[in-house]
C-alpha positions as CSV (number, residue, x, y, z in Angstrom):
1,M,98.5,110.7,97.9
2,A,96.1,109.5,100.5
3,K,93.5,111.7,102.1
4,G,92.0,111.1,105.5
5,E,91.2,113.2,108.5
6,R,89.8,111.9,111.7
7,K,88.1,113.3,114.7
8,A,90.3,113.0,117.8
9,G,89.4,110.0,119.9
10,A,87.0,108.5,117.3
11,V,87.0,104.8,116.6
12,P,85.9,104.8,113.0
13,P,83.3,102.1,112.1
14,S,83.9,100.7,108.6
15,G,81.9,100.2,105.4
16,G,82.9,97.6,102.8
17,G,81.6,95.5,99.9
18,A,79.8,92.2,99.6
19,D,83.0,90.3,100.6
20,A,83.4,92.3,103.8
21,P,83.3,90.5,107.2
22,A,80.6,91.3,109.7
23,G,81.0,95.0,110.7
24,G,82.6,95.8,107.4
25,F,85.9,97.3,106.4
26,V,87.4,100.1,104.3
27,Q,87.7,99.0,100.7
28,L,88.6,101.1,97.7
29,L,89.2,98.4,95.1
30,T,86.9,95.4,94.9
31,P,87.9,91.9,94.1
32,D,86.7,92.3,90.5
33,G,88.8,95.4,90.0
34,E,86.2,98.2,90.5
35,H,87.6,101.4,91.9
36,L,85.2,102.9,94.4
37,G,86.8,106.3,94.3
38,S,86.5,107.2,98.0
39,V,85.0,105.8,101.2
40,T,83.6,107.8,104.1
41,T,83.3,106.1,107.4
42,A,80.5,106.7,109.9
43,D,82.5,109.3,111.9
44,G,83.0,111.4,108.8
45,T,86.5,110.3,107.8
46,T,87.1,110.1,104.1
47,Y,89.7,107.8,102.5
48,S,90.8,108.0,98.9
49,V,93.9,107.9,96.7
50,D,95.0,110.3,94.0
51,F,97.5,108.3,91.9
52,T,98.8,108.9,88.4
53,D,98.5,106.2,85.8
54,E,102.2,105.3,86.3
55,E,101.8,105.1,90.0
56,Y,98.9,102.6,89.6
57,R,101.2,100.6,87.3
58,G,104.0,100.8,89.8
59,L,101.9,99.3,92.6
60,Y,101.1,96.4,90.3
61,R,104.8,96.0,89.5
62,D,105.6,96.0,93.2
63,L,102.9,93.3,94.0
64,V,104.0,91.0,91.2
65,T,107.7,91.4,92.1
66,V,107.2,90.7,95.7
67,R,105.2,87.6,95.1
68,R,107.7,86.2,92.6
69,L,110.6,86.8,95.0
70,D,108.6,85.1,97.8
71,A,107.9,82.1,95.6
72,E,111.6,81.8,94.8
73,A,112.4,81.8,98.5
74,T,109.9,79.0,99.1
75,A,111.4,76.9,96.3
76,L,114.9,77.5,97.7
77,Q,113.8,76.4,101.1
78,R,112.2,73.2,99.7
79,Q,115.5,72.5,98.0
80,G,117.5,72.7,101.2
81,E,119.1,76.1,100.5
82,L,117.3,78.0,103.3
83,G,116.7,76.7,106.8
84,L,113.3,78.3,107.0
85,W,111.0,80.7,105.2
86,A,107.9,82.7,106.3
87,S,105.9,83.3,103.1
88,L,103.8,86.4,102.5
89,L,101.6,84.8,99.8
90,G,98.2,86.5,100.0
91,Q,99.4,89.4,102.1
92,E,101.2,91.4,99.3
93,A,98.6,94.2,99.2
94,A,98.7,94.9,102.9
95,Q,102.5,95.1,102.8
96,V,103.0,97.0,99.6
97,G,100.2,99.4,100.4
98,S,101.4,100.2,103.9
99,G,105.1,100.1,102.8
100,R,104.5,102.7,100.1
101,A,102.5,104.9,102.5
102,L,105.6,105.4,104.7
103,R,107.4,108.7,104.2
104,P,111.3,108.6,104.1
105,Q,111.6,109.7,107.7
106,D,109.3,107.1,109.2
107,M,110.6,104.1,111.0
108,A,109.2,100.5,110.5
109,F,109.5,97.6,112.9
110,P,108.7,94.3,111.2
111,T,108.1,90.7,112.2
112,Y,109.8,88.0,110.1
113,R,107.3,88.1,107.2
114,E,107.5,91.7,106.0
115,H,109.4,91.0,102.8
116,G,107.1,93.4,100.9
117,V,107.7,96.3,103.2
118,L,111.4,95.6,103.1
119,Y,111.3,95.8,99.3
120,C,109.4,99.1,99.4
121,R,112.0,100.6,101.7
122,G,114.6,100.1,99.0
123,I,116.5,97.3,100.8
124,D,118.3,94.8,98.6
125,P,116.0,91.7,98.5
126,I,119.0,89.5,99.2
127,M,119.2,90.7,102.8
128,P,116.7,88.5,104.6
129,F,118.0,85.4,102.7
130,G,121.3,85.5,104.6
131,L,119.3,85.4,107.8
132,F,117.1,82.4,106.7
133,R,120.1,80.7,105.2
134,G,122.0,81.0,108.5
135,V,125.0,82.9,107.2
136,D,124.4,86.3,108.8
137,Q,122.0,88.1,111.2
138,G,120.2,90.0,108.4
139,G,122.7,92.5,107.4
140,W,120.9,95.8,106.5
141,D,121.5,99.1,108.2
142,A,118.3,99.8,110.2
143,N,119.1,103.5,110.5
144,E,119.9,104.0,106.9
145,H,116.7,102.3,105.6
146,K,114.5,103.2,108.5
147,F,113.6,99.6,108.8
148,N,114.5,97.6,111.9
149,S,115.8,94.1,111.9
150,Y,113.5,91.1,111.5
151,T,112.0,90.0,114.9
152,I,111.4,86.3,115.5
153,V,110.1,86.6,119.1
154,I,106.3,87.1,118.6
155,G,105.2,90.6,119.5
156,S,108.4,92.0,121.0
157,Q,108.9,94.4,118.1
158,T,105.9,96.4,119.2
159,L,107.7,97.2,122.5
160,H,110.8,98.3,120.5
161,A,108.6,100.4,118.2
162,T,106.7,102.0,121.1
163,G,109.9,103.0,122.9
164,Y,111.3,104.4,119.6
165,A,108.1,106.4,119.0
166,M,108.2,107.8,122.6
167,G,111.8,108.9,121.8
168,V,110.6,110.6,118.6
169,T,108.2,112.7,120.7
170,M,110.9,113.5,123.3
171,D,113.2,114.6,120.5
172,G,110.6,117.1,119.4
173,K,110.1,115.4,116.0
174,T,106.3,115.5,116.0
175,G,103.7,118.1,115.6
176,S,104.1,119.0,111.9
177,P,103.6,117.5,108.5
178,D,107.4,117.0,108.3
179,G,107.5,115.1,111.6
180,E,108.3,111.4,112.1
181,A,106.0,108.5,112.7
182,V,106.6,104.8,113.5
183,I,104.8,101.7,112.3
184,A,104.9,98.3,114.0
185,Y,103.8,95.2,112.1
186,F,102.5,92.0,113.7
187,G,99.9,89.3,113.1
188,D,96.6,88.4,114.7
189,G,98.3,85.8,116.9
190,A,100.6,88.4,118.4
191,T,97.6,90.3,119.7
192,S,97.3,87.5,122.4
193,Q,100.8,88.3,123.6
194,G,101.4,90.5,126.6
195,E,104.0,92.6,124.8
196,V,101.5,93.9,122.3
197,N,99.0,94.8,125.0
198,E,101.7,96.6,127.0
199,S,102.6,98.5,123.9
200,F,99.0,99.6,123.5
201,V,99.0,100.8,127.1
202,W,102.2,102.8,126.8
203,S,101.5,104.3,123.4
204,G,98.0,105.4,124.4
205,V,99.1,107.0,127.7
206,F,102.1,108.8,126.1
207,N,100.3,109.6,122.9
208,A,103.1,108.0,120.9
209,P,103.3,108.7,117.2
210,I,102.8,105.1,116.2
211,V,100.6,103.0,113.9
212,F,100.0,99.4,114.9
213,F,99.5,97.5,111.7
214,C,98.0,94.1,112.4
215,Q,97.9,91.7,109.4
216,N,95.0,89.5,110.4
217,N,95.6,86.5,108.2
218,Q,93.1,84.5,110.1
219,Y,95.5,82.0,111.7
220,A,98.1,82.2,114.5
221,I,100.0,79.3,113.2
222,S,97.2,76.7,113.6
223,E,94.8,78.7,115.8
224,P,91.9,80.4,113.9
225,L,90.9,83.9,114.8
226,E,87.8,82.9,116.8
227,R,90.1,81.0,119.2
228,Q,91.9,84.3,120.0
229,T,89.3,87.0,120.3
230,R,85.5,87.5,120.9
231,I,85.4,90.9,119.2
232,P,87.0,92.2,115.9
233,L,90.6,93.1,116.6
234,Y,90.4,96.7,115.6
235,N,87.8,97.3,118.3
236,R,90.4,96.6,121.0
237,A,92.0,100.0,120.4
238,A,89.0,101.8,122.1
239,G,90.0,100.2,125.4
240,Y,93.4,101.7,125.2
241,G,92.2,105.2,124.2
242,F,93.0,105.4,120.5
243,P,91.3,104.7,117.2
244,G,91.1,101.4,115.5
245,I,90.0,100.7,111.9
246,R,89.7,97.6,109.8
247,I,90.6,97.6,106.1
248,D,90.4,95.2,103.3
249,G,94.0,93.8,103.6
250,N,93.8,92.4,100.0
251,D,93.2,96.0,98.7
252,V,96.5,97.8,98.1
253,L,94.7,101.1,97.7
254,A,92.8,100.9,101.0
255,S,96.0,99.7,102.7
256,Y,97.9,102.8,101.3
257,A,95.2,105.4,102.0
258,V,94.4,104.4,105.6
259,T,98.0,103.8,106.6
260,R,99.1,107.1,105.1
261,A,96.4,109.0,106.9
262,A,97.2,107.2,110.2
263,L,100.9,108.0,109.9
264,D,100.2,111.6,109.2
265,N,97.9,111.8,112.2
266,A,100.6,110.3,114.3
267,R,103.3,112.7,113.1
268,N,101.0,115.7,113.7
269,G,100.6,114.8,117.4
270,Q,97.3,112.9,117.3
271,G,98.8,109.7,118.7
272,P,98.4,106.0,117.9
273,T,96.1,104.1,115.5
274,L,95.4,100.4,115.3
275,I,94.9,99.2,111.7
276,E,93.6,95.7,111.2
277,A,94.3,94.5,107.7
278,Y,91.8,91.8,107.1
279,T,93.6,89.3,104.8
280,Y,94.5,85.7,104.5
281,R,97.7,83.6,104.6
282,M,97.4,81.5,101.4
283,G,100.4,79.3,102.3
284,A,101.9,77.8,105.4
285,H,102.7,79.8,108.5
286,T,106.4,78.9,107.8
287,S,107.9,76.3,105.6
288,S,107.8,73.9,108.7
289,D,104.0,74.1,108.9
290,D,101.3,72.0,107.2
291,P,98.2,74.1,107.0
292,T,96.1,71.2,105.6
293,R,95.9,69.9,109.1
294,Y,93.8,72.7,110.4
295,R,92.0,74.4,107.5
296,I,89.9,73.1,104.6
297,A,90.6,73.5,100.9
298,S,87.3,75.3,100.2
299,E,88.3,78.1,102.5
300,V,91.5,78.6,100.7
301,E,89.7,78.6,97.3
302,S,87.2,81.2,98.5
303,W,90.1,83.6,99.3
304,K,91.7,83.0,96.0
305,A,88.8,84.9,94.5
306,K,89.9,87.9,96.5
307,D,93.5,87.8,95.3
308,P,95.2,91.2,95.8
309,I,97.2,91.1,92.5
310,A,94.3,89.9,90.3
311,R,92.1,92.8,91.3
312,V,94.8,95.4,90.4
313,K,95.4,93.7,87.1
314,A,91.6,93.8,86.4
315,F,91.5,97.4,87.3
316,L,94.4,98.3,85.0
317,A,92.8,96.4,82.2
318,K,89.3,97.9,82.6
319,Q,90.7,101.4,82.8
320,K,93.0,100.7,79.8
321,L,96.0,101.7,81.9
322,A,97.9,98.6,80.9
323,D,97.9,95.9,78.2
324,D,99.2,92.4,77.7
325,D,102.6,93.7,76.7
326,F,102.9,95.5,80.0
327,F,101.7,92.5,82.1
328,G,104.2,90.3,80.2
329,E,107.0,92.7,80.8
330,V,106.3,92.9,84.5
331,D,106.2,89.1,84.8
332,E,109.5,88.7,82.9
333,A,111.3,91.4,84.9
334,A,110.1,89.7,88.2
335,K,111.3,86.3,86.9
336,Q,114.7,87.6,86.0
337,L,115.0,89.3,89.4
338,A,114.1,86.1,91.1
339,L,116.6,84.1,89.0
340,D,119.3,86.6,89.9
341,L,118.4,86.4,93.5
342,R,118.7,82.6,93.4
343,E,122.2,82.8,92.0
344,R,123.2,85.2,94.6
345,V,121.8,83.1,97.4
346,L,123.6,80.0,96.2
347,A,126.8,82.0,96.0
348,M,126.7,83.1,99.6
349,P,129.9,82.0,101.4
350,D,129.5,80.0,104.5
351,P,131.0,82.0,107.4
352,Q,133.7,80.6,109.6
353,P,132.2,79.5,113.0
354,V,134.5,81.9,114.9
355,T,132.8,84.9,113.2
356,M,129.9,84.4,115.6
357,F,131.9,86.5,118.1
358,D,132.5,89.5,115.7
359,H,129.4,91.6,116.3
360,V,128.3,90.7,119.9
361,Y,129.7,94.1,121.2
362,P,130.7,97.1,119.1
363,S,134.1,97.3,120.9
364,G,134.5,93.7,122.1
365,S,135.1,92.8,125.8
366,P,137.7,90.8,127.8
367,E,135.2,88.0,128.5
368,L,134.3,87.8,124.8
369,D,138.0,87.7,123.8
370,E,138.5,84.8,126.3
371,Q,135.6,82.9,124.9
372,R,136.8,83.5,121.3
373,A,140.2,82.2,122.1
374,A,138.8,79.1,123.8
375,F,136.5,78.4,120.9
376,T,139.3,78.8,118.4
377,E,141.5,76.4,120.3
378,Y,138.7,73.9,120.6
379,H,137.8,74.2,116.9
380,A,141.5,73.8,115.9
381,S,141.7,70.5,117.8
382,F,139.6,68.9,115.1
383,E,141.9,69.8,112.3
384,G,143.2,66.7,110.4
385,S,140.6,64.5,112.1
386,G,138.2,64.5,109.2
387,H,135.5,66.2,111.3
């Protein structure tokens, strides 16, 4: 469990290790696998985790599995089996840590890259593959899993999340440890969008029970962070009247501890928090991007030394919580899951074109029926023509 209490209205400054950016960040697990125990920020907030040995091993298993599934997706796209893929390579700790920090009643609003959070919410990993293969719209039940549909339009999900969070308050579902909270995921590039800033305004004014989780992976497609802001992103929260805090986004423990504390503050009526997860996109923005055109190889190499999985593996080995047999078992299980996923993706049936009309409205409409009939007639006109 994570521990963390904040003073109302405070904007916690951050500590951090030798690898921290200027101004620091909250870090509990260093790149060489040293567990720092707890971190107290300058405003007196203390962050820590209290996991069992098995829970530490479970986090490692999550990280490895999520990365392996992501690698399989990238391979499938390169082989022409997916139209597009947005890789999370390098961002596993931010996603798994925050995803595991969610309580069952909490609602998450993702972008199109939160495959790790999706996995932590118990959704079948096959679900986003239908979307990126172009055979469905993403198929999971958002209400059942408390995980909204992937959002392609940059930043728009923060508005959806804010409205949902305001509704949680209006329904009287805040103000207690059993209350509900909302988390909205977005990248550093989205902070330049009007939708995100409008979400900050509304959430601050209405004290909405929401955590804004920004994965600052240093690039908005090809634009580096310094082309987007003159101050650290987490400092922007102060202008909207709620706390902001920066964490080591490659540290799964800090990601968990700070997110859990922020969500609990939200559900208890203390309003929004902006978390800036300082991390790095190791691969391309999407499979249609070429990152070698706008960043240098040495930068990528420097971030490899901060790998989120390697540091957990080092911690487990140093503390004698896992051995080579365990690491081999995790790798093999992730490999088999990825192979199974590949087979399932290749077996996905191609939908008939007319099915595009099936889920436009829950009960249909006369106009939709007319359009369906016209399309069916048009499509039938090609039968026997070889097209």
